[in-house]
N, CA, C and O atoms as a Tinker XYZ file with bonds, in Angstrom:
   312  protein
     1  N      0.871000   -0.989000   -0.084000    73     2
     2  CA    -0.058000    0.060000   -0.238000    64     1     3
     3  C      0.880000    1.106000    0.030000    63     2     4     5
     4  O      1.841000    0.909000    0.773000    81     3
     5  N      0.626000    2.403000   -0.624000    73     3     6
     6  CA     1.242000    3.413000   -0.955000    64     5     7
     7  C      0.826000    4.363000    0.400000    63     6     8     9
     8  O     -0.348000    4.454000    0.761000    81     7
     9  N      2.134000    5.176000    1.224000    73     7    10
    10  CA     1.903000    5.651000    1.998000    64     9    11
    11  C      1.470000    7.130000    1.322000    63    10    12    13
    12  O      1.706000    7.526000    0.181000    81    11
    13  N      0.457000    8.100000    2.874000    73    11    14
    14  CA     0.189000    9.191000    2.429000    64    13    15
    15  C      1.099000   10.088000    1.765000    63    14    16    17
    16  O      0.867000   10.400000    0.597000    81    15
    17  N      2.085000   10.530000    2.355000    73    15    18
    18  CA     3.489000   11.412000    1.765000    64    17    19
    19  C      3.840000   10.568000    0.251000    63    18    20    21
    20  O      3.881000   11.266000   -0.762000    81    19
    21  N      4.117000    8.905000    0.111000    73    19    22
    22  CA     3.992000    8.960000   -1.516000    64    21    23
    23  C      3.378000    9.720000   -2.215000    63    22    24    25
    24  O      3.661000   10.672000   -2.943000    81    23
    25  N      2.143000    8.989000   -1.800000    73    23    26
    26  CA     0.664000    9.483000   -2.970000    64    25    27
    27  C      0.530000   11.305000   -2.922000    63    26    28    29
    28  O      0.024000   11.906000   -3.869000    81    27
    29  N      1.032000   11.991000   -1.755000    73    27    30
    30  CA     1.430000   13.614000   -1.773000    64    29    31
    31  C      2.291000   13.847000   -3.480000    63    30    32    33
    32  O      1.823000   14.248000   -4.545000    81    31
    33  N      3.774000   13.367000   -3.086000    73    31    34
    34  CA     4.580000   13.661000   -3.732000    64    33    35
    35  C      4.031000   12.867000   -5.138000    63    34    36    37
    36  O      4.090000   13.684000   -6.057000    81    35
    37  N      3.487000   11.471000   -5.646000    73    35    38
    38  CA     2.815000   11.821000   -7.357000    64    37    39
    39  C      1.568000   12.442000   -7.345000    63    38    40    41
    40  O      1.386000   12.896000   -8.474000    81    39
    41  N      0.885000   12.617000   -6.821000    73    39    42
    42  CA     0.146000   13.778000   -7.058000    64    41    43
    43  C      0.856000   15.140000   -7.165000    63    42    44    45
    44  O      0.143000   15.867000   -7.858000    81    43
    45  N      1.904000   15.750000   -6.788000    73    43    46
    46  CA     2.467000   16.575000   -6.885000    64    45    47
    47  C      3.300000   16.903000   -8.175000    63    46    48    49
    48  O      3.254000   17.991000   -8.749000    81    47
    49  N      4.076000   15.823000   -8.567000    73    47    50
    50  CA     4.495000   15.468000   -9.623000    64    49    51
    51  C      3.654000   15.250000  -10.906000    63    50    52    53
    52  O      4.209000   15.468000  -11.983000    81    51
    53  N      2.469000   14.873000  -10.887000    73    51    54
    54  CA     1.261000   14.551000  -11.841000    64    53    55
    55  C      0.915000   16.436000  -11.748000    63    54    56    57
    56  O      0.492000   17.002000  -12.756000    81    55
    57  N      1.110000   17.059000  -10.710000    73    55    58
    58  CA     0.244000   18.241000  -10.731000    64    57    59
    59  C      1.215000   19.306000  -12.235000    63    58    60    61
    60  O      1.032000   19.859000  -13.320000    81    59
    61  N      2.199000   19.002000  -11.247000    73    59    62
    62  CA     3.920000   19.851000  -12.142000    64    61    63
    63  C      4.012000   19.245000  -13.273000    63    62    64    65
    64  O      4.529000   19.896000  -14.181000    81    63
    65  N      3.747000   18.436000  -13.447000    73    63    66
    66  CA     3.625000   17.855000  -15.347000    64    65    67
    67  C      2.809000   18.575000  -15.766000    63    66    68    69
    68  O      3.234000   19.525000  -16.424000    81    67
    69  N      1.413000   18.457000  -15.593000    73    67    70
    70  CA     0.353000   19.470000  -15.881000    64    69    71
    71  C      0.359000   20.959000  -16.027000    63    70    72    73
    72  O     -0.305000   21.527000  -16.894000    81    71
    73  N      1.202000   21.649000  -15.074000    73    71    74
    74  CA     1.635000   23.201000  -15.114000    64    73    75
    75  C      2.720000   23.136000  -16.416000    63    74    76    77
    76  O      2.405000   23.752000  -17.434000    81    75
    77  N      3.747000   22.535000  -16.386000    73    75    78
    78  CA     4.474000   22.679000  -17.435000    64    77    79
    79  C      3.960000   22.253000  -18.719000    63    78    80    81
    80  O      4.600000   22.633000  -19.699000    81    79
    81  N      2.738000   21.405000  -18.948000    73    79    82
    82  CA     2.182000   21.480000  -20.658000    64    81    83
    83  C      1.717000   22.642000  -20.568000    63    82    84    85
    84  O      2.418000   23.346000  -21.295000    81    83
    85  N      0.550000   23.540000  -19.857000    73    83    86
    86  CA     0.370000   24.365000  -20.005000    64    85    87
    87  C      0.868000   25.701000  -20.178000    63    86    88    89
    88  O      0.385000   26.584000  -20.887000    81    87
    89  N      1.750000   25.742000  -19.547000    73    87    90
    90  CA     3.284000   26.950000  -19.732000    64    89    91
    91  C      3.705000   26.836000  -20.981000    63    90    92    93
    92  O      4.025000   27.830000  -21.633000    81    91
    93  N      3.757000   25.502000  -21.506000    73    91    94
    94  CA     4.466000   25.094000  -22.650000    64    93    95
    95  C      3.173000   25.851000  -24.127000    63    94    96    97
    96  O      3.470000   26.626000  -25.037000    81    95
    97  N      1.870000   25.257000  -23.827000    73    95    98
    98  CA     1.089000   25.585000  -24.470000    64    97    99
    99  C      0.802000   27.292000  -24.720000    63    98   100   101
   100  O      0.648000   27.897000  -25.781000    81    99
   101  N      0.797000   27.799000  -23.287000    73    99   102
   102  CA     0.512000   28.897000  -23.493000    64   101   103
   103  C      1.656000   29.767000  -23.995000    63   102   104   105
   104  O      1.324000   30.901000  -24.338000    81   103
   105  N      3.108000   29.402000  -24.114000    73   103   106
   106  CA     4.362000   30.131000  -24.756000    64   105   107
   107  C      4.158000   29.598000  -26.078000    63   106   108   109
   108  O      4.626000   30.486000  -26.791000    81   107
   109  N      3.750000   28.703000  -26.817000    73   107   110
   110  CA     3.691000   28.270000  -28.358000    64   109   111
   111  C      2.722000   29.276000  -28.633000    63   110   112   113
   112  O      2.831000   29.945000  -29.660000    81   111
   113  N      1.642000   29.490000  -27.709000    73   111   114
   114  CA     0.203000   30.698000  -28.419000    64   113   115
   115  C      0.963000   31.933000  -28.295000    63   114   116   117
   116  O      0.534000   32.805000  -29.051000    81   115
   117  N      1.668000   32.183000  -27.790000    73   115   118
   118  CA     1.704000   33.780000  -27.546000    64   117   119
   119  C      2.696000   33.925000  -28.541000    63   118   120   121
   120  O      2.493000   34.710000  -29.467000    81   119
   121  N      4.189000   32.995000  -28.445000    73   119   122
   122  CA     4.991000   32.987000  -29.772000    64   121   123
   123  C      4.659000   33.221000  -31.205000    63   122   124   125
   124  O      5.107000   34.070000  -31.976000    81   123
   125  N      3.758000   32.267000  -31.398000    73   123   126
   126  CA     3.050000   32.324000  -32.275000    64   125   127
   127  C      2.078000   33.669000  -33.121000    63   126   128   129
   128  O      1.883000   33.867000  -34.320000    81   127
   129  N      1.759000   34.189000  -32.271000    73   127   130
   130  CA     0.903000   35.463000  -32.339000    64   129   131
   131  C      2.049000   36.628000  -32.503000    63   130   132   133
   132  O      1.901000   37.503000  -33.356000    81   131
   133  N      2.889000   36.605000  -31.875000    73   131   134
   134  CA     4.180000   37.530000  -32.154000    64   133   135
   135  C      4.730000   37.289000  -33.101000    63   134   136   137
   136  O      4.879000   38.276000  -33.822000    81   135
   137  N      5.446000   35.679000  -33.762000    73   135   138
   138  CA     6.148000   35.866000  -34.569000    64   137   139
   139  C      5.823000   35.658000  -36.327000    63   138   140   141
   140  O      6.496000   35.932000  -37.320000    81   139
   141  N      4.426000   35.026000  -36.138000    73   139   142
   142  CA     3.454000   34.436000  -37.191000    64   141   143
   143  C      2.848000   36.040000  -37.836000    63   142   144   145
   144  O      3.032000   36.419000  -38.993000    81   143
   145  N      2.128000   36.790000  -36.798000    73   143   146
   146  CA     1.700000   37.806000  -37.302000    64   145   147
   147  C      0.186000   37.759000  -37.493000    63   146   148   149
   148  O     -0.430000   38.740000  -37.909000    81   147
   149  N     -0.474000   36.466000  -37.146000    73   147   150
   150  CA    -2.046000   35.785000  -37.465000    64   149   151
   151  C     -3.112000   36.730000  -38.196000    63   150   152   153
   152  O     -3.059000   37.921000  -37.890000    81   151
   153  N     -4.002000   36.359000  -39.057000    73   151   154
   154  CA    -4.728000   37.053000  -39.154000    64   153   155
   155  C     -6.045000   37.216000  -37.765000    63   154   156   157
   156  O     -5.952000   36.462000  -36.796000    81   155
   157  N     -6.725000   37.832000  -37.811000    73   155   158
   158  CA    -7.784000   38.032000  -36.892000    64   157   159
   159  C     -8.097000   36.943000  -35.891000    63   158   160   161
   160  O     -7.966000   36.762000  -34.680000    81   159
   161  N     -8.759000   36.044000  -37.360000    73   159   162
   162  CA    -9.614000   34.665000  -36.382000    64   161   163
   163  C     -8.404000   34.013000  -36.021000    63   162   164   165
   164  O     -8.440000   33.646000  -34.847000    81   163
   165  N     -7.170000   33.693000  -36.707000    73   163   166
   166  CA    -6.528000   32.430000  -36.013000    64   165   167
   167  C     -5.966000   33.107000  -35.057000    63   166   168   169
   168  O     -5.419000   32.292000  -34.314000    81   167
   169  N     -5.745000   34.647000  -34.515000    73   167   170
   170  CA    -5.063000   35.162000  -33.521000    64   169   171
   171  C     -6.435000   34.887000  -32.042000    63   170   172   173
   172  O     -6.184000   34.598000  -30.872000    81   171
   173  N     -7.872000   35.120000  -32.705000    73   171   174
   174  CA    -8.567000   34.990000  -31.777000    64   173   175
   175  C     -8.610000   33.440000  -31.146000    63   174   176   177
   176  O     -9.083000   33.183000  -30.039000    81   175
   177  N     -8.046000   32.487000  -32.028000    73   175   178
   178  CA    -7.799000   31.150000  -31.865000    64   177   179
   179  C     -6.685000   31.336000  -30.461000    63   178   180   181
   180  O     -6.749000   31.109000  -29.253000    81   179
   181  N     -6.059000   31.673000  -31.055000    73   179   182
   182  CA    -4.606000   31.714000  -30.148000    64   181   183
   183  C     -4.850000   32.005000  -28.657000    63   182   184   185
   184  O     -4.673000   31.537000  -27.532000    81   183
   185  N     -5.403000   33.137000  -29.371000    73   183   186
   186  CA    -5.776000   33.967000  -27.708000    64   185   187
   187  C     -6.559000   33.331000  -26.855000    63   186   188   189
   188  O     -6.746000   33.618000  -25.672000    81   187
   189  N     -7.110000   32.281000  -27.596000    73   187   190
   190  CA    -8.408000   31.477000  -26.723000    64   189   191
   191  C     -7.452000   30.521000  -25.720000    63   190   192   193
   192  O     -7.552000   30.211000  -24.533000    81   191
   193  N     -6.464000   30.200000  -26.785000    73   191   194
   194  CA    -5.961000   28.722000  -26.552000    64   193   195
   195  C     -4.627000   29.266000  -25.209000    63   194   196   197
   196  O     -4.098000   28.385000  -24.531000    81   195
   197  N     -4.243000   30.761000  -25.003000    73   195   198
   198  CA    -3.642000   31.056000  -24.220000    64   197   199
   199  C     -4.476000   31.231000  -22.675000    63   198   200   201
   200  O     -4.107000   30.934000  -21.538000    81   199
   201  N     -5.543000   31.745000  -23.101000    73   199   202
   202  CA    -6.355000   32.093000  -22.156000    64   201   203
   203  C     -6.639000   30.287000  -21.281000    63   202   204   205
   204  O     -6.349000   30.077000  -20.103000    81   203
   205  N     -6.997000   29.660000  -21.843000    73   203   206
   206  CA    -7.660000   28.177000  -21.664000    64   205   207
   207  C     -6.185000   27.534000  -20.556000    63   206   208   209
   208  O     -6.148000   27.101000  -19.404000    81   207
   209  N     -5.272000   27.732000  -21.481000    73   207   210
   210  CA    -3.791000   27.513000  -20.605000    64   209   211
   211  C     -3.228000   28.622000  -19.240000    63   210   212   213
   212  O     -2.215000   28.376000  -18.584000    81   211
   213  N     -3.916000   29.568000  -19.059000    73   211   214
   214  CA    -3.879000   29.916000  -18.138000    64   213   215
   215  C     -4.869000   29.615000  -17.104000    63   214   216   217
   216  O     -4.507000   29.596000  -15.927000    81   215
   217  N     -6.369000   29.322000  -17.503000    73   215   218
   218  CA    -7.117000   28.484000  -16.369000    64   217   219
   219  C     -6.191000   27.429000  -15.836000    63   218   220   221
   220  O     -5.934000   27.390000  -14.633000    81   219
   221  N     -5.643000   26.506000  -16.755000    73   219   222
   222  CA    -5.267000   25.192000  -16.497000    64   221   223
   223  C     -4.041000   25.589000  -15.523000    63   222   224   225
   224  O     -4.044000   24.873000  -14.522000    81   223
   225  N     -2.985000   26.545000  -15.544000    73   223   226
   226  CA    -1.899000   26.856000  -14.786000    64   225   227
   227  C     -2.578000   27.524000  -13.264000    63   226   228   229
   228  O     -1.855000   27.460000  -12.270000    81   227
   229  N     -3.884000   28.113000  -13.142000    73   227   230
   230  CA    -4.464000   28.670000  -12.148000    64   229   231
   231  C     -4.864000   27.006000  -11.384000    63   230   232   233
   232  O     -4.708000   26.784000  -10.184000    81   231
   233  N     -5.188000   26.375000  -12.003000    73   231   234
   234  CA    -6.364000   25.302000  -11.098000    64   233   235
   235  C     -4.940000   24.214000  -11.055000    63   234   236   237
   236  O     -5.062000   23.240000  -10.311000    81   235
   237  N     -3.867000   24.333000  -11.681000    73   235   238
   238  CA    -2.660000   23.376000  -11.452000    64   237   239
   239  C     -2.233000   23.842000   -9.626000    63   238   240   241
   240  O     -2.141000   23.198000   -8.581000    81   239
   241  N     -2.043000   25.450000  -10.055000    73   239   242
   242  CA    -1.579000   26.142000   -8.246000    64   241   243
   243  C     -2.574000   25.497000   -6.932000    63   242   244   245
   244  O     -2.208000   25.191000   -5.797000    81   243
   245  N     -4.202000   25.407000   -7.658000    73   243   246
   246  CA    -4.713000   25.183000   -6.321000    64   245   247
   247  C     -4.144000   24.183000   -5.633000    63   246   248   249
   248  O     -3.628000   24.076000   -4.521000    81   247
   249  N     -4.466000   23.086000   -7.042000    73   247   250
   250  CA    -3.930000   21.524000   -6.271000    64   249   251
   251  C     -2.634000   21.779000   -5.645000    63   250   252   253
   252  O     -2.636000   21.679000   -4.418000    81   251
   253  N     -1.638000   22.056000   -6.149000    73   251   254
   254  CA    -0.625000   22.444000   -5.733000    64   253   255
   255  C     -0.287000   22.703000   -4.043000    63   254   256   257
   256  O      0.465000   22.195000   -3.211000    81   255
   257  N     -1.270000   23.758000   -4.066000    73   255   258
   258  CA    -1.530000   24.204000   -2.457000    64   257   259
   259  C     -2.516000   23.755000   -1.907000    63   258   260   261
   260  O     -2.776000   24.307000   -0.838000    81   259
   261  N     -3.516000   22.561000   -2.369000    73   259   262
   262  CA    -4.255000   21.564000   -1.221000    64   261   263
   263  C     -3.133000   20.594000   -1.129000    63   262   264   265
   264  O     -2.800000   20.226000   -0.002000    81   263
   265  N     -2.516000   20.140000   -2.156000    73   263   266
   266  CA    -1.589000   18.666000   -1.795000    64   265   267
   267  C     -0.407000   19.598000   -0.435000    63   266   268   269
   268  O      0.191000   18.919000    0.400000    81   267
   269  N     -0.309000   20.733000   -0.458000    73   267   270
   270  CA     0.610000   21.506000    0.261000    64   269   271
   271  C      0.253000   21.729000    1.470000    63   270   272   273
   272  O      1.148000   22.026000    2.260000    81   271
   273  N     -0.847000   21.668000    1.854000    73   271   274
   274  CA    -1.636000   21.799000    3.062000    64   273   275
   275  C     -1.865000   20.503000    3.597000    63   274   276   277
   276  O     -1.991000   20.222000    4.789000    81   275
   277  N     -1.906000   19.778000    2.676000    73   275   278
   278  CA    -2.546000   18.225000    3.618000    64   277   279
   279  C     -1.489000   17.210000    3.697000    63   278   280   281
   280  O     -1.597000   16.069000    4.147000    81   279
   281  N     -0.302000   17.860000    3.129000    73   279   282
   282  CA     1.079000   17.279000    3.810000    64   281   283
   283  C      1.416000   17.864000    4.878000    63   282   284   285
   284  O      2.005000   17.091000    5.634000    81   283
   285  N      1.237000   19.472000    5.497000    73   283   286
   286  CA     1.754000   19.901000    6.289000    64   285   287
   287  C      0.737000   19.216000    7.490000    63   286   288   289
   288  O      1.080000   18.664000    8.536000    81   287
   289  N     -0.088000   19.360000    7.167000    73   287   290
   290  CA    -1.149000   18.877000    8.273000    64   289   291
   291  C     -1.399000   17.426000    8.568000    63   290   292   293
   292  O     -1.930000   16.932000    9.563000    81   291
   293  N     -0.930000   16.876000    7.549000    73   291   294
   294  CA    -0.413000   15.108000    7.853000    64   293   295
   295  C      0.863000   15.181000    8.731000    63   294   296   297
   296  O      0.861000   14.478000    9.742000    81   295
   297  N      1.674000   15.748000    8.537000    73   295   298
   298  CA     2.977000   15.907000    9.458000    64   297   299
   299  C      2.499000   16.309000   10.618000    63   298   300   301
   300  O      2.662000   15.473000   11.506000    81   299
   301  N      1.775000   17.633000   11.056000    73   299   302
   302  CA     1.256000   17.730000   12.385000    64   301   303
   303  C      0.661000   16.515000   12.952000    63   302   304   305
   304  O      1.154000   16.109000   14.004000    81   303
   305  N     -0.180000   15.956000   12.506000    73   303   306
   306  CA    -0.928000   14.992000   12.973000    64   305   307
   307  C     -0.125000   13.743000   13.286000    63   306   308   309
   308  O     -0.778000   12.824000   13.781000    81   307
   309  N      1.427000   13.498000   13.052000    73   307   310
   310  CA     1.704000   12.317000   13.089000    64   309   311
   311  C      3.091000   12.417000   13.866000    63   310   312
   312  O      3.731000   11.396000   14.120000    81   311
């Protein structure tokens, strides 16, 4: 059976991976907007992708905060 700290570490690492992927998506969308100077429709799509990636990053940060709080609480109770 996996211990709580191990579960926390696995969850933490999974969330970090999600955050890195969202950050890469955001960076790619912004880079395309700057380097390619797309038309209005493509620019709107890229802006939507960037906004979605920012939303995903916020969700990751909230989950990392939750994991951190649970880890601190678990350490206090032991």
